[in-house]
N, C-alpha and C positions, 0 to 999 in steps of 0.2 A: 171332627174339626176342633173340639176343646183339647183333646190330647196332642193334636199336631201343634197347637199354639203353645202349649207348655214345654213341649220338648225341643223345639227348634228355633228359638229365639232369633228371628230374623232370617234364617237361611233361605235362599232363593227357592230351593225345592219346596220347603214348607210353605212360603208365601204363594207359590204357584199352585199347590194343591189346595190351599184355603181359598184362592181365587175362584178355582174350578168349583169348590163347594158352595160357593155363593149361587151357583146356578143348579143346585140339587132341587130335586121335586119336593123335599120335606122342608117345611118352613123352619123347623127347629134347627136343622143342619145350617140353613142359611143364615139364620140369627146367630149360631154358635160361631160360624165362619166369620161373620162381620165382627163379632166381639174379639176373636183371636186376632184378627188382622189389626184391629185397633191397638191390641196389646203388644204385638211384635213388629209391625210394620210402619211405625210412626215415621214420616218423612220420606217414605218411598212413593215416588210418583206412581208407580204401578198400583200400589195399594190404595193410594188417594183416589185415582181413578176408578178402581173397582168398587170402592165404597161409595163414589157419587152415583155410579149406576145403580148400587143397591138402594140408594135413597128413592128410586122409583119402583122398588119391588111391590108386588101385589099384596103383600102381607105387612100389616102396620107394625108388628113386633121387629121385623127385619129392618124396615125403614128407621125405626126408632134406634135400634142397635147401631145401624150405619151412622146415623147422625151423632149419637154418643161418640162412636169410634173417631169420627172426624174431628170432634171436639166442639 
């Protein structure tokens, strides 16, 4: 997730991959996906919607990262 966020500055394919990563089983993957989406997807309705859903994640760190990414 972190690598995708650093190479794809806002490309739809990268954003879609990161949104999928928000559903990964591993907490750290979901957290990094939220962070990366916040870095590259500012202003995208699709990204905002995905991060709003991530605010309800079972993991506190993921929720925190989603909140920070939303600003």
